[in-house]
N, C-alpha and C positions, 0 to 999 in steps of 0.2 A: 504493499499499500504506499503510495506516495505521500510524503510528509509535507503539509503545508506549514511553513514557519509563521507567516503573517496571516492575522485574522483577515478573511475575505470581507470586502465591503457589502454590507447589506444593501439590498436593492432600494430600500427607501431612501438612503442617502444619495444614491444615484438619481433617483427621480428629483429629489431636492436640489441637488447641486448642478446637475447636468441640464435639467429641463426647467424646473419651476422658477429658480433664481435668475438664470439667464434671460429666460422669456418673459420674467416678472408677472408669473402667473400664481395667483394665490391658491391654497390649498382647497378652499371652497369652489373656486372657479374650475380648478381641475376636475375635482369630485363631481361637479356638474357635468363636465365634458365626459367624464368616463362613465356616468350614470350610476354613482355610488354616494353614499354618505360622506360628509366631511370627516365625520368620526372614523370610519373605516379607512380613508386615505391618510388621516393624521396618525393613525396606529401604525401604518406601515412605514411613513416618513420617519417616526420616531423610534423605529426598530422593535415595536411591540406587536406587531402584525407581520403576516407573512403573505407572499405572492402565490396565490392560488392559480390553477390553469385558466379559470374564468377571467380573473385579474390580469393574467399575463396576455390573454387575448385582447382585453381592453388596452392595456398600455401599448402592445405592439400596433395596434390600429390607430390610437392617437399619436405615437411618436414615430410611426413608419419603421418599426423595428420588427424583430420576428418574436413570437411567443417563447421559443426556445432560449432566447437571450435571458428573459426574465426569469423563466424556471431554473435555467442553470446558475444564474446568480443566487437565487434562494437556496438551490441545492447545495452549492458550495459552501454557502454560509452555514446552513443547517448542518452539514456534515462536519464542519470545522468546530461547531458549537458542541455537537455530540462527542466528537473525539476528546475535546478539551474538558469537557464537563462531566463525562461519566467514564467509568473505568470496566464495568461489567462485560462489555464486548471484548475486552483483552483477556477474560479468562476462557473464552471460546477456543477449543482446539480444533486444528483442521481435521478433517475426515480424510484418511489416506485414500487416495484415488484408485489404489490397486482394490480396495474393498468394493468401490462402485462398479468397477469394471469386471469383477469376479461373478457378480451376480447376473451379468447379462449374457 
């Protein structure tokens, strides 16, 4: 597993810094464009909410990007958080591939 040293940027930060601020768009106005509540967008921008597939589609349409961009940003952030904040996954031992192929 590739080790990521730096915490990935949350997609909400990218929305705020790369789109809202340069374009002088308020959270309320952007929420209206996206067809969501101001509270929902505010949660994402303040890193308390996640990009869902539906939200990725909305953002990709509004910013002329791809939904994959937004989902990958969220996935990278979530994986980094899980690796950094939990350790239970480290106790899982790999299953020997020989065992899997022997049953076929």
